[in-house]
TORTI-840051 format. One line per field, with one value per atom (N, C-alpha, C, O, CB): residue in one letter; x, y, z; atom name; chain; residue number from 1. Coordinates in Angstrom, 1 decimal, padded with zeros to 4 digits. Glycine has a CB too. Layout:
N
resn <- (A; ...)
c1 <- (X; ...)
c2 <- (Y; ...)
c3 <- (Z; ...)
name <- (CA; ...)
chain <- (A; ...)
resi <- (NUM; ...)
This chain:
113
resn <- (M; M; M; M; M; C; C; C; C; C; G; G; G; G; G; R; R; R; R; R; C; C; C; C; C; S; S; S; S; S; V; V; V; V; V; P; P; P; P; P; V; V; V; V; V; C; C; C; C; C; G; G; G; G; G; C; C; C; C; C; A; A; A; A; A; G; G; G; G; G; Q; Q; Q; Q; Q; A; A; A; A; A; R; R; R; R; R; A; A; A; A; A; E; E; E; E; E; Q; Q; Q; Q; Q; A; A; A; A; A; E; E; E; E; E; R; R; R; R; R; S; S; S; S; S; E; E; E; E; E; C; C; C; C; C; R; R; R; R; R; A; A; A; A; A; R; R; R; R; R; K; K; K; K; K; K; K; K; K; K; Q; Q; Q; Q; Q; R; R; R; R; R; Y; Y; Y; Y; Y; Q; Q; Q; Q; Q; Y; Y; Y; Y; Y; L; L; L; L; L; E; E; E; E; E; E; E; E; E; E; L; L; L; L; L; V; V; V; V; V; S; S; S; S; S; S; S; S; S; S; R; R; R; R; R; E; E; E; E; E; R; R; R; R; R; A; A; A; A; A; I; I; I; I; I; C; C; C; C; C; A; A; A; A; A; L; L; L; L; L; R; R; R; R; R; E; E; E; E; E; E; E; E; E; E; L; L; L; L; L; E; E; E; E; E; M; M; M; M; M; Y; Y; Y; Y; Y; K; K; K; K; K; Q; Q; Q; Q; Q; W; W; W; W; W; C; C; C; C; C; K; K; K; K; K; A; A; A; A; A; M; M; M; M; M; D; D; D; D; D; Q; Q; Q; Q; Q; G; G; G; G; G; K; K; K; K; K; I; I; I; I; I; P; P; P; P; P; S; S; S; S; S; E; E; E; E; E; I; I; I; I; I; R; R; R; R; R; A; A; A; A; A; L; L; L; L; L; L; L; L; L; L; T; T; T; T; T; G; G; G; G; G; E; E; E; E; E; E; E; E; E; E; L; L; L; L; L; N; N; N; N; N; K; K; K; K; K; S; S; S; S; S; P; P; P; P; P; N; N; N; N; N; S; S; S; S; S; S; S; S; S; S; K; K; K; K; K; Q; Q; Q; Q; Q; Q; Q; Q; Q; Q; R; R; R; R; R; S; S; S; S; S; I; I; I; I; I; K; K; K; K; K; A; A; A; A; A; E; E; E; E; E; P; P; P; P; P; R; R; R; R; R; R; R; R; R; R; N; N; N; N; N; E; E; E; E; E; P; P; P; P; P; E; E; E; E; E; P; P; P; P; P; L; L; L; L; L; T; T; T; T; T; V; V; V; V; V; L; L; L; L; L; F; F; F; F; F; C; C; C; C; C)
c1 <- (053.4; 054.1; 053.2; 052.5; 055.4; 053.3; 052.6; 053.6; 054.8; 051.9; 053.1; 053.9; 054.6; 055.6; 053.1; 054.1; 054.7; 055.9; 056.8; 053.6; 055.8; 056.9; 057.2; 056.6; 056.5; 058.3; 058.7; 058.2; 058.5; 060.2; 057.3; 056.7; 055.6; 054.8; 056.1; 055.6; 054.6; 053.2; 052.4; 054.9; 052.8; 051.4; 051.4; 051.7; 050.6; 051.2; 051.3; 050.1; 050.0; 052.4; 049.1; 047.8; 047.8; 046.9; 047.6; 048.8; 048.9; 047.7; 047.2; 050.2; 047.2; 046.1; 044.8; 044.1; 045.8; 044.6; 043.5; 043.6; 042.7; 043.3; 044.9; 045.1; 044.9; 044.4; 046.6; 045.4; 045.2; 043.8; 043.4; 045.9; 043.0; 041.5; 040.9; 040.0; 040.8; 041.3; 040.8; 041.2; 040.4; 041.3; 042.4; 042.9; 042.1; 041.8; 044.4; 041.9; 041.2; 039.7; 039.2; 041.2; 039.1; 037.7; 037.7; 036.8; 037.2; 038.7; 038.8; 039.0; 038.4; 040.0; 039.8; 040.0; 038.7; 038.4; 041.1; 038.0; 036.7; 035.7; 035.0; 036.2; 035.7; 034.7; 035.2; 034.3; 034.7; 036.5; 037.0; 036.6; 036.1; 038.5; 036.7; 036.3; 034.8; 034.4; 036.6; 034.0; 032.6; 032.2; 031.3; 031.9; 032.9; 032.6; 033.1; 032.4; 033.4; 034.2; 034.7; 033.7; 033.4; 036.1; 033.2; 032.2; 030.9; 030.4; 031.9; 030.5; 029.3; 029.5; 028.6; 028.9; 030.7; 031.0; 031.0; 030.5; 032.4; 031.6; 031.6; 030.2; 029.8; 032.5; 029.4; 028.0; 027.2; 026.5; 027.3; 027.4; 026.8; 027.2; 026.4; 027.1; 028.5; 029.1; 028.5; 028.2; 030.6; 028.4; 027.8; 026.4; 026.0; 027.9; 025.6; 024.2; 024.2; 023.3; 023.5; 025.0; 025.1; 025.4; 024.7; 026.1; 026.4; 026.8; 025.6; 025.3; 028.1; 025.0; 023.9; 022.7; 022.1; 023.4; 022.4; 021.3; 021.7; 020.8; 020.9; 022.9; 023.4; 023.3; 022.9; 024.8; 023.7; 023.6; 022.2; 021.9; 024.3; 021.2; 019.8; 019.3; 018.6; 019.0; 019.8; 019.4; 019.9; 019.3; 019.9; 021.2; 021.8; 021.1; 020.8; 023.3; 020.7; 019.9; 018.6; 018.2; 019.7; 017.9; 016.6; 016.8; 016.0; 016.0; 017.9; 018.2; 018.5; 018.1; 019.3; 019.2; 019.6; 018.3; 018.2; 020.5; 017.4; 016.1; 015.3; 014.7; 015.3; 015.3; 014.6; 015.2; 014.5; 014.6; 016.6; 017.3; 017.0; 016.8; 018.8; 016.9; 016.6; 015.2; 014.9; 016.7; 014.2; 012.9; 012.9; 012.2; 012.0; 013.6; 013.6; 014.3; 013.9; 014.4; 015.3; 015.9; 014.9; 014.8; 017.1; 014.1; 013.1; 012.1; 011.6; 012.4; 011.7; 010.7; 011.3; 010.6; 010.4; 012.6; 013.2; 013.3; 013.0; 014.6; 013.6; 013.7; 012.3; 012.2; 014.2; 011.3; 009.9; 009.5; 008.9; 008.9; 009.9; 009.6; 010.4; 009.8; 009.8; 011.6; 012.4; 011.7; 011.9; 013.8; 011.0; 010.3; 008.9; 008.1; 010.1; 008.6; 007.3; 006.2; 005.0; 006.9; 006.5; 005.4; 005.5; 006.6; 005.6; 004.4; 004.3; 003.9; 002.8; 003.4; 004.8; 004.5; 003.3; 003.1; 005.7; 002.5; 001.3; 001.6; 000.8; 000.5; 002.7; 003.1; 003.3; 002.9; 004.4; 004.0; 004.2; 002.9; 002.6; 005.2; 002.1; 000.8; 000.0; -000.7; 000.0; 000.0; -000.7; -000.2; -000.9; -000.7; 001.2; 001.8; 001.3; 001.1; 003.3; 001.3; 000.9; -000.5; -000.9; 001.2; -001.4; -002.8; -003.3; -004.4; -003.6; -002.4; -002.7; -003.4; -003.8; -003.6; -003.5; -004.2; -003.2; -002.0; -004.7; -003.7; -002.9; -003.0; -004.2; -003.2; -001.9; -002.0; -002.1; -001.4; -000.8; -002.9; -003.0; -001.7; -001.3; -004.2; -001.1; 000.0; 001.3; 002.2; -000.1; 001.4; 002.6; 003.8; 003.6; 002.3; 004.9; 006.1; 006.6; 007.3; 007.2; 006.2; 006.7; 005.5; 005.5; 007.3; 004.5; 003.3; 003.6; 002.9; 002.3; 004.6; 005.0; 005.9; 006.1; 005.6; 006.3; 007.2; 006.4; 005.3; 008.1; 007.0; 006.4; 006.5; 007.4; 007.0; 005.4; 005.4; 005.8; 005.2; 004.1; 006.6; 007.0; 006.9; 007.3; 008.4; 006.4; 006.3; 007.6; 008.2; 005.1; 008.0; 009.2; 008.7; 007.8; 009.9; 009.3; 008.9; 009.8; 011.0; 009.0; 009.2; 009.9; 009.1; 007.9; 010.3; 009.8; 009.1; 008.4; 009.1; 010.0; 007.1; 006.4; 006.9; 007.0; 004.9; 007.2; 007.6; 006.4; 005.3; 008.7; 006.5; 005.3; 004.9; 005.7; 005.6; 003.6; 003.0; 003.5; 003.6; 003.2; 003.8; 004.2; 003.3; 002.7; 005.7; 003.1; 002.2; 002.8; 003.9; 001.9; 002.0; 002.4; 003.6; 003.8; 001.3; 004.4; 005.6; 005.1; 004.0; 006.4; 005.9; 005.6; 005.8; 006.6; 006.4; 005.0; 005.2; 006.3; 006.2; 003.9; 007.3; 008.4; 008.4; 008.1; 009.8; 008.7; 008.7; 010.1; 011.0; 008.1; 010.1; 011.4; 011.2; 010.1; 011.9; 012.4; 012.3; 012.0; 011.9; 013.7)
c2 <- (089.5; 088.5; 088.2; 089.1; 089.1; 087.0; 086.6; 086.5; 086.6; 085.2; 086.4; 086.3; 085.0; 084.9; 086.6; 083.9; 082.6; 082.3; 081.6; 081.6; 082.9; 082.5; 083.8; 084.8; 081.4; 083.7; 084.9; 084.9; 085.8; 084.8; 084.0; 084.0; 085.1; 085.2; 082.6; 085.9; 087.0; 086.6; 087.1; 087.8; 085.6; 085.1; 083.6; 082.9; 085.6; 083.1; 081.7; 080.9; 079.7; 081.4; 081.6; 080.9; 080.5; 079.8; 079.7; 080.9; 080.6; 081.2; 080.6; 081.1; 082.3; 083.0; 082.1; 081.9; 084.4; 081.4; 080.5; 079.3; 078.8; 080.1; 078.8; 077.6; 078.0; 077.2; 077.1; 079.2; 079.6; 079.7; 079.3; 081.0; 080.3; 080.4; 079.0; 078.7; 081.2; 078.1; 076.7; 076.0; 075.3; 075.9; 076.2; 075.6; 076.2; 075.4; 075.8; 077.5; 078.1; 077.6; 077.3; 079.7; 077.4; 076.9; 075.5; 075.1; 077.0; 074.7; 073.3; 073.2; 072.4; 072.6; 074.1; 074.1; 074.5; 074.0; 075.1; 075.5; 075.9; 074.8; 074.5; 077.1; 074.0; 072.9; 071.8; 071.1; 072.3; 071.6; 070.6; 071.0; 070.1; 070.5; 072.3; 072.7; 072.5; 072.1; 074.2; 072.8; 072.6; 071.1; 070.8; 073.1; 070.2; 068.8; 068.3; 067.5; 068.0; 068.8; 068.5; 068.9; 068.2; 069.1; 070.1; 070.7; 069.8; 069.5; 072.1; 069.4; 068.6; 067.2; 066.7; 068.5; 066.7; 065.3; 065.4; 064.5; 064.9; 066.4; 066.5; 066.7; 066.2; 067.7; 067.5; 067.7; 066.4; 066.1; 068.7; 065.6; 064.3; 063.4; 062.7; 063.6; 063.4; 062.5; 063.0; 062.2; 062.6; 064.3; 064.8; 064.4; 064.0; 066.4; 064.4; 064.0; 062.5; 062.0; 064.3; 061.7; 060.3; 059.9; 059.1; 059.6; 060.6; 060.4; 060.8; 060.1; 061.2; 061.9; 062.4; 061.4; 061.1; 063.7; 060.8; 059.8; 058.6; 058.0; 059.5; 058.1; 057.0; 057.2; 056.3; 056.6; 058.4; 058.7; 058.7; 058.2; 060.1; 059.2; 059.2; 057.7; 057.4; 060.0; 056.9; 055.5; 054.8; 054.0; 054.8; 055.1; 054.5; 055.0; 054.1; 054.9; 056.2; 056.7; 056.0; 055.6; 058.2; 055.8; 055.1; 053.6; 053.1; 055.1; 053.0; 051.6; 051.6; 050.6; 051.0; 052.6; 052.6; 052.7; 052.1; 053.7; 053.6; 053.8; 052.5; 052.1; 054.9; 051.8; 050.5; 049.5; 048.7; 050.0; 049.4; 048.5; 048.8; 047.8; 048.6; 050.0; 050.4; 050.0; 049.5; 051.9; 050.1; 049.7; 048.1; 047.7; 050.0; 047.4; 045.9; 045.6; 044.6; 045.3; 046.3; 046.0; 046.2; 045.4; 047.0; 047.3; 047.6; 046.4; 046.0; 048.9; 046.0; 044.9; 043.6; 043.0; 044.6; 043.3; 042.2; 042.3; 041.3; 042.0; 043.5; 043.7; 043.5; 042.9; 045.1; 044.0; 043.8; 042.3; 041.9; 044.6; 041.6; 040.2; 039.4; 038.4; 039.6; 039.8; 039.2; 039.3; 038.5; 039.7; 040.4; 040.7; 040.0; 040.2; 042.2; 039.3; 038.6; 039.4; 039.0; 038.2; 040.6; 041.4; 041.3; 041.2; 042.9; 041.3; 041.3; 042.7; 043.1; 040.2; 043.4; 044.7; 044.7; 043.7; 045.4; 045.7; 045.8; 045.7; 045.1; 047.1; 046.2; 046.1; 044.7; 044.3; 046.9; 043.9; 042.5; 041.7; 040.9; 041.8; 042.0; 041.3; 041.6; 040.7; 041.8; 042.8; 043.2; 042.4; 042.0; 044.7; 042.3; 041.6; 040.1; 039.5; 041.7; 039.5; 038.1; 037.9; 036.8; 037.6; 038.8; 038.6; 039.1; 038.9; 039.3; 039.9; 040.4; 041.7; 042.2; 039.4; 042.3; 043.6; 044.7; 044.5; 043.8; 045.9; 047.0; 048.0; 048.3; 047.7; 048.6; 049.6; 051.0; 051.3; 049.6; 051.9; 053.3; 054.1; 054.9; 054.0; 053.8; 054.6; 053.8; 053.9; 055.1; 052.9; 052.1; 053.0; 053.9; 051.0; 052.8; 053.6; 053.4; 054.2; 053.4; 052.2; 051.8; 051.9; 051.1; 050.5; 052.7; 052.7; 053.1; 052.6; 053.6; 053.8; 054.2; 053.3; 053.4; 055.6; 052.2; 051.3; 050.2; 049.9; 050.6; 049.6; 048.5; 047.2; 047.0; 048.4; 046.4; 045.1; 044.0; 044.0; 044.9; 043.1; 042.0; 040.8; 040.8; 042.2; 039.7; 038.4; 037.7; 037.7; 037.6; 037.0; 036.1; 034.8; 034.2; 036.0; 034.3; 033.0; 031.9; 032.0; 033.0; 031.1; 030.0; 028.7; 028.8; 030.4; 027.6; 026.4; 026.2; 026.3; 025.2; 026.0; 025.8; 024.5; 023.5; 025.8; 024.7; 023.6; 023.0; 023.7; 024.0; 021.9; 021.3; 022.1; 022.5; 019.8; 022.2; 022.9; 024.3; 024.8; 022.1; 025.0; 026.4; 027.3; 026.9; 026.6; 028.5; 029.4; 029.9; 029.6; 030.6; 030.6; 031.1; 032.1; 032.6; 031.9; 032.3; 033.2; 034.6; 035.1; 033.3; 035.3; 036.7; 037.7; 037.4; 037.1; 038.8; 039.8; 040.7; 041.2; 040.6; 041.0; 041.8; 043.2; 043.3; 041.1; 044.2; 045.6; 046.0; 045.8; 046.6; 046.5; 047.0; 048.4; 048.9; 046.1; 049.1; 050.5; 050.5; 051.5; 051.2)
c3 <- (-031.7; -030.8; -029.6; -029.0; -030.4; -029.2; -028.0; -026.8; -027.0; -028.2; -025.6; -024.4; -024.2; -023.5; -023.2; -024.9; -024.6; -025.6; -025.2; -024.9; -026.8; -027.7; -028.5; -028.4; -028.6; -029.3; -030.0; -031.5; -032.2; -030.1; -031.8; -033.1; -033.2; -032.2; -033.5; -034.2; -034.2; -034.2; -033.4; -035.5; -034.9; -034.9; -034.8; -035.8; -036.2; -033.6; -033.4; -033.0; -033.2; -032.3; -032.6; -032.1; -030.7; -030.3; -033.0; -029.9; -028.5; -027.7; -026.7; -027.9; -028.2; -027.5; -027.5; -026.5; -028.1; -028.7; -028.8; -027.9; -027.3; -030.2; -027.8; -027.0; -025.5; -024.7; -027.2; -025.1; -023.8; -023.4; -022.3; -023.5; -024.3; -024.0; -023.9; -023.0; -025.1; -024.7; -024.7; -023.4; -022.8; -025.9; -023.0; -021.7; -020.5; -019.6; -021.6; -020.6; -019.5; -019.4; -018.3; -019.7; -020.6; -020.6; -020.1; -019.4; -022.0; -020.5; -020.0; -018.5; -017.9; -020.7; -018.0; -016.5; -015.8; -014.8; -016.1; -016.4; -015.8; -015.8; -014.8; -016.6; -016.9; -017.0; -016.0; -015.4; -018.4; -015.8; -014.9; -013.5; -012.7; -015.0; -013.1; -011.8; -011.6; -010.5; -011.6; -012.6; -012.5; -012.3; -011.5; -013.8; -013.0; -012.9; -011.5; -010.9; -013.9; -011.0; -009.7; -008.6; -007.7; -009.4; -008.7; -007.8; -007.8; -006.8; -008.1; -009.0; -009.1; -008.5; -007.9; -010.6; -008.7; -008.2; -006.6; -006.0; -008.7; -006.1; -004.6; -004.1; -003.0; -004.2; -004.8; -004.4; -004.4; -003.4; -005.3; -005.4; -005.5; -004.3; -003.7; -006.8; -004.0; -002.9; -001.6; -000.7; -002.9; -001.4; -000.1; 000.0; 001.1; -000.1; -001.1; -001.0; -000.7; 000.0; -002.3; -001.3; -001.1; 000.3; 001.0; -002.0; 000.9; 002.3; 003.2; 004.2; 002.7; 002.9; 003.7; 003.7; 004.8; 003.2; 002.6; 002.5; 003.2; 003.9; 001.0; 003.2; 003.9; 005.4; 006.2; 003.5; 005.8; 007.3; 007.8; 008.9; 007.5; 007.0; 007.4; 007.5; 008.4; 006.4; 006.5; 006.6; 007.8; 008.4; 005.3; 008.2; 009.3; 010.6; 011.5; 009.4; 010.7; 011.8; 012.0; 013.1; 011.7; 010.8; 010.9; 011.3; 012.1; 009.5; 010.9; 011.3; 012.8; 013.5; 010.5; 013.3; 014.7; 015.6; 016.6; 015.0; 015.1; 015.8; 015.8; 016.8; 015.2; 014.7; 014.6; 015.5; 016.2; 013.1; 015.5; 016.4; 017.9; 018.6; 016.1; 018.2; 019.6; 020.0; 021.1; 019.8; 019.0; 019.3; 019.5; 020.4; 018.0; 018.7; 018.8; 020.2; 020.8; 017.7; 020.6; 021.9; 023.0; 023.9; 022.1; 022.9; 023.9; 023.9; 025.0; 023.7; 022.8; 022.7; 023.4; 024.1; 021.2; 023.1; 023.7; 025.2; 025.9; 023.1; 025.7; 027.2; 027.8; 028.8; 027.5; 027.1; 027.6; 027.6; 028.6; 026.8; 026.6; 026.5; 027.6; 028.1; 025.1; 027.9; 028.9; 030.3; 031.1; 028.9; 030.4; 031.7; 031.7; 032.6; 031.9; 030.6; 030.6; 030.0; 030.0; 031.9; 029.4; 028.8; 027.3; 026.8; 029.3; 026.7; 025.2; 024.7; 025.0; 024.7; 024.0; 023.6; 022.6; 021.9; 022.8; 022.6; 021.8; 020.3; 019.6; 022.1; 019.9; 018.5; 018.1; 017.0; 018.2; 018.9; 018.6; 018.6; 017.8; 019.6; 019.6; 019.7; 018.4; 017.9; 021.0; 018.0; 016.7; 015.5; 014.7; 016.5; 015.5; 014.4; 014.4; 013.4; 014.4; 015.6; 015.7; 015.4; 014.8; 017.1; 015.7; 015.5; 014.1; 013.7; 016.6; 013.5; 012.1; 012.2; 011.1; 011.4; 013.4; 013.5; 013.1; 013.1; 014.9; 012.8; 012.5; 013.6; 014.1; 011.1; 014.1; 015.1; 014.5; 013.5; 016.1; 015.0; 014.5; 014.8; 014.0; 015.1; 016.0; 016.4; 016.3; 017.1; 017.8; 015.3; 015.1; 014.7; 013.8; 014.0; 015.3; 014.9; 013.5; 012.9; 015.9; 012.9; 011.6; 010.6; 009.6; 011.6; 010.8; 010.0; 008.5; 007.6; 010.5; 008.3; 006.9; 006.2; 005.0; 007.0; 006.9; 006.3; 005.6; 006.0; 007.3; 004.6; 003.8; 004.6; 005.3; 002.4; 004.4; 005.1; 004.1; 003.0; 005.8; 004.4; 003.6; 004.4; 005.6; 002.9; 003.9; 004.6; 004.4; 003.3; 004.2; 005.5; 005.4; 004.9; 005.5; 006.7; 003.8; 003.2; 003.9; 003.7; 001.7; 004.6; 005.3; 005.2; 005.1; 006.8; 005.3; 005.3; 006.7; 007.7; 005.0; 006.7; 008.0; 008.7; 008.1; 007.8; 010.0; 010.8; 011.5; 011.5; 011.8; 012.0; 012.7; 013.9; 014.7; 013.0; 014.0; 015.2; 015.4; 016.5; 016.4; 014.3; 014.4; 013.7; 012.7; 014.0; 014.1; 013.4; 012.1; 011.8; 014.3; 011.3; 010.0; 010.3; 011.4; 009.3; 009.3; 009.4; 009.8; 009.4; 008.2; 010.6; 011.0; 009.8; 008.9; 012.1; 009.8; 008.9; 009.5; 010.6; 008.6; 008.7; 009.1; 008.4; 007.3; 008.9; 009.2; 008.6; 008.2; 008.9; 009.7; 007.0; 006.4; 005.9; 005.7; 005.2; 005.8; 005.3; 003.8; 003.2; 005.5)
name <- (N; CA; C; O; CB; N; CA; C; O; CB; N; CA; C; O; CB; N; CA; C; O; CB; N; CA; C; O; CB; N; CA; C; O; CB; N; CA; C; O; CB; N; CA; C; O; CB; N; CA; C; O; CB; N; CA; C; O; CB; N; CA; C; O; CB; N; CA; C; O; CB; N; CA; C; O; CB; N; CA; C; O; CB; N; CA; C; O; CB; N; CA; C; O; CB; N; CA; C; O; CB; N; CA; C; O; CB; N; CA; C; O; CB; N; CA; C; O; CB; N; CA; C; O; CB; N; CA; C; O; CB; N; CA; C; O; CB; N; CA; C; O; CB; N; CA; C; O; CB; N; CA; C; O; CB; N; CA; C; O; CB; N; CA; C; O; CB; N; CA; C; O; CB; N; CA; C; O; CB; N; CA; C; O; CB; N; CA; C; O; CB; N; CA; C; O; CB; N; CA; C; O; CB; N; CA; C; O; CB; N; CA; C; O; CB; N; CA; C; O; CB; N; CA; C; O; CB; N; CA; C; O; CB; N; CA; C; O; CB; N; CA; C; O; CB; N; CA; C; O; CB; N; CA; C; O; CB; N; CA; C; O; CB; N; CA; C; O; CB; N; CA; C; O; CB; N; CA; C; O; CB; N; CA; C; O; CB; N; CA; C; O; CB; N; CA; C; O; CB; N; CA; C; O; CB; N; CA; C; O; CB; N; CA; C; O; CB; N; CA; C; O; CB; N; CA; C; O; CB; N; CA; C; O; CB; N; CA; C; O; CB; N; CA; C; O; CB; N; CA; C; O; CB; N; CA; C; O; CB; N; CA; C; O; CB; N; CA; C; O; CB; N; CA; C; O; CB; N; CA; C; O; CB; N; CA; C; O; CB; N; CA; C; O; CB; N; CA; C; O; CB; N; CA; C; O; CB; N; CA; C; O; CB; N; CA; C; O; CB; N; CA; C; O; CB; N; CA; C; O; CB; N; CA; C; O; CB; N; CA; C; O; CB; N; CA; C; O; CB; N; CA; C; O; CB; N; CA; C; O; CB; N; CA; C; O; CB; N; CA; C; O; CB; N; CA; C; O; CB; N; CA; C; O; CB; N; CA; C; O; CB; N; CA; C; O; CB; N; CA; C; O; CB; N; CA; C; O; CB; N; CA; C; O; CB; N; CA; C; O; CB; N; CA; C; O; CB; N; CA; C; O; CB; N; CA; C; O; CB; N; CA; C; O; CB; N; CA; C; O; CB; N; CA; C; O; CB; N; CA; C; O; CB; N; CA; C; O; CB; N; CA; C; O; CB; N; CA; C; O; CB; N; CA; C; O; CB; N; CA; C; O; CB; N; CA; C; O; CB; N; CA; C; O; CB; N; CA; C; O; CB; N; CA; C; O; CB; N; CA; C; O; CB; N; CA; C; O; CB; N; CA; C; O; CB; N; CA; C; O; CB; N; CA; C; O; CB; N; CA; C; O; CB; N; CA; C; O; CB; N; CA; C; O; CB; N; CA; C; O; CB; N; CA; C; O; CB)
chain <- (A; A; A; A; A; A; A; A; A; A; A; A; A; A; A; A; A; A; A; A; A; A; A; A; A; A; A; A; A; A; A; A; A; A; A; A; A; A; A; A; A; A; A; A; A; A; A; A; A; A; A; A; A; A; A; A; A; A; A; A; A; A; A; A; A; A; A; A; A; A; A; A; A; A; A; A; A; A; A; A; A; A; A; A; A; A; A; A; A; A; A; A; A; A; A; A; A; A; A; A; A; A; A; A; A; A; A; A; A; A; A; A; A; A; A; A; A; A; A; A; A; A; A; A; A; A; A; A; A; A; A; A; A; A; A; A; A; A; A; A; A; A; A; A; A; A; A; A; A; A; A; A; A; A; A; A; A; A; A; A; A; A; A; A; A; A; A; A; A; A; A; A; A; A; A; A; A; A; A; A; A; A; A; A; A; A; A; A; A; A; A; A; A; A; A; A; A; A; A; A; A; A; A; A; A; A; A; A; A; A; A; A; A; A; A; A; A; A; A; A; A; A; A; A; A; A; A; A; A; A; A; A; A; A; A; A; A; A; A; A; A; A; A; A; A; A; A; A; A; A; A; A; A; A; A; A; A; A; A; A; A; A; A; A; A; A; A; A; A; A; A; A; A; A; A; A; A; A; A; A; A; A; A; A; A; A; A; A; A; A; A; A; A; A; A; A; A; A; A; A; A; A; A; A; A; A; A; A; A; A; A; A; A; A; A; A; A; A; A; A; A; A; A; A; A; A; A; A; A; A; A; A; A; A; A; A; A; A; A; A; A; A; A; A; A; A; A; A; A; A; A; A; A; A; A; A; A; A; A; A; A; A; A; A; A; A; A; A; A; A; A; A; A; A; A; A; A; A; A; A; A; A; A; A; A; A; A; A; A; A; A; A; A; A; A; A; A; A; A; A; A; A; A; A; A; A; A; A; A; A; A; A; A; A; A; A; A; A; A; A; A; A; A; A; A; A; A; A; A; A; A; A; A; A; A; A; A; A; A; A; A; A; A; A; A; A; A; A; A; A; A; A; A; A; A; A; A; A; A; A; A; A; A; A; A; A; A; A; A; A; A; A; A; A; A; A; A; A; A; A; A; A; A; A; A; A; A; A; A; A; A; A; A; A; A; A; A; A; A; A; A; A; A; A; A; A; A; A; A; A; A; A; A; A; A; A; A; A; A; A; A; A; A; A; A; A; A; A; A; A; A; A; A; A; A; A; A; A; A; A; A; A; A; A; A; A; A; A; A; A; A; A; A; A; A; A; A; A; A; A; A; A; A; A; A)
resi <- (1; 1; 1; 1; 1; 2; 2; 2; 2; 2; 3; 3; 3; 3; 3; 4; 4; 4; 4; 4; 5; 5; 5; 5; 5; 6; 6; 6; 6; 6; 7; 7; 7; 7; 7; 8; 8; 8; 8; 8; 9; 9; 9; 9; 9; 10; 10; 10; 10; 10; 11; 11; 11; 11; 11; 12; 12; 12; 12; 12; 13; 13; 13; 13; 13; 14; 14; 14; 14; 14; 15; 15; 15; 15; 15; 16; 16; 16; 16; 16; 17; 17; 17; 17; 17; 18; 18; 18; 18; 18; 19; 19; 19; 19; 19; 20; 20; 20; 20; 20; 21; 21; 21; 21; 21; 22; 22; 22; 22; 22; 23; 23; 23; 23; 23; 24; 24; 24; 24; 24; 25; 25; 25; 25; 25; 26; 26; 26; 26; 26; 27; 27; 27; 27; 27; 28; 28; 28; 28; 28; 29; 29; 29; 29; 29; 30; 30; 30; 30; 30; 31; 31; 31; 31; 31; 32; 32; 32; 32; 32; 33; 33; 33; 33; 33; 34; 34; 34; 34; 34; 35; 35; 35; 35; 35; 36; 36; 36; 36; 36; 37; 37; 37; 37; 37; 38; 38; 38; 38; 38; 39; 39; 39; 39; 39; 40; 40; 40; 40; 40; 41; 41; 41; 41; 41; 42; 42; 42; 42; 42; 43; 43; 43; 43; 43; 44; 44; 44; 44; 44; 45; 45; 45; 45; 45; 46; 46; 46; 46; 46; 47; 47; 47; 47; 47; 48; 48; 48; 48; 48; 49; 49; 49; 49; 49; 50; 50; 50; 50; 50; 51; 51; 51; 51; 51; 52; 52; 52; 52; 52; 53; 53; 53; 53; 53; 54; 54; 54; 54; 54; 55; 55; 55; 55; 55; 56; 56; 56; 56; 56; 57; 57; 57; 57; 57; 58; 58; 58; 58; 58; 59; 59; 59; 59; 59; 60; 60; 60; 60; 60; 61; 61; 61; 61; 61; 62; 62; 62; 62; 62; 63; 63; 63; 63; 63; 64; 64; 64; 64; 64; 65; 65; 65; 65; 65; 66; 66; 66; 66; 66; 67; 67; 67; 67; 67; 68; 68; 68; 68; 68; 69; 69; 69; 69; 69; 70; 70; 70; 70; 70; 71; 71; 71; 71; 71; 72; 72; 72; 72; 72; 73; 73; 73; 73; 73; 74; 74; 74; 74; 74; 75; 75; 75; 75; 75; 76; 76; 76; 76; 76; 77; 77; 77; 77; 77; 78; 78; 78; 78; 78; 79; 79; 79; 79; 79; 80; 80; 80; 80; 80; 81; 81; 81; 81; 81; 82; 82; 82; 82; 82; 83; 83; 83; 83; 83; 84; 84; 84; 84; 84; 85; 85; 85; 85; 85; 86; 86; 86; 86; 86; 87; 87; 87; 87; 87; 88; 88; 88; 88; 88; 89; 89; 89; 89; 89; 90; 90; 90; 90; 90; 91; 91; 91; 91; 91; 92; 92; 92; 92; 92; 93; 93; 93; 93; 93; 94; 94; 94; 94; 94; 95; 95; 95; 95; 95; 96; 96; 96; 96; 96; 97; 97; 97; 97; 97; 98; 98; 98; 98; 98; 99; 99; 99; 99; 99; 100; 100; 100; 100; 100; 101; 101; 101; 101; 101; 102; 102; 102; 102; 102; 103; 103; 103; 103; 103; 104; 104; 104; 104; 104; 105; 105; 105; 105; 105; 106; 106; 106; 106; 106; 107; 107; 107; 107; 107; 108; 108; 108; 108; 108; 109; 109; 109; 109; 109; 110; 110; 110; 110; 110; 111; 111; 111; 111; 111; 112; 112; 112; 112; 112; 113; 113; 113; 113; 113)
């Protein structure tokens, strides 16, 4: 007899083991899913921090230009030179494709993550 029913040999023990194994697998999948989501959130937070730092750098550049100063990084971008101590040296450079307007220089090279 099993504890679940009054039938002497019913197979409930096998079902109980199967249910227990299924619950265990479910817990493992749930743990793995939460771990994946934590890693995803962490990577997004790092990306946001990098973008905030880049935005702050651009704000500083704008303030300097408002004061009539041209930051060396911008000057290097305009002349096509590379700076050794560029804060964005590890970032990829992509050119902005735009239709050239009259009497304007070539499009600037913009740095992206």
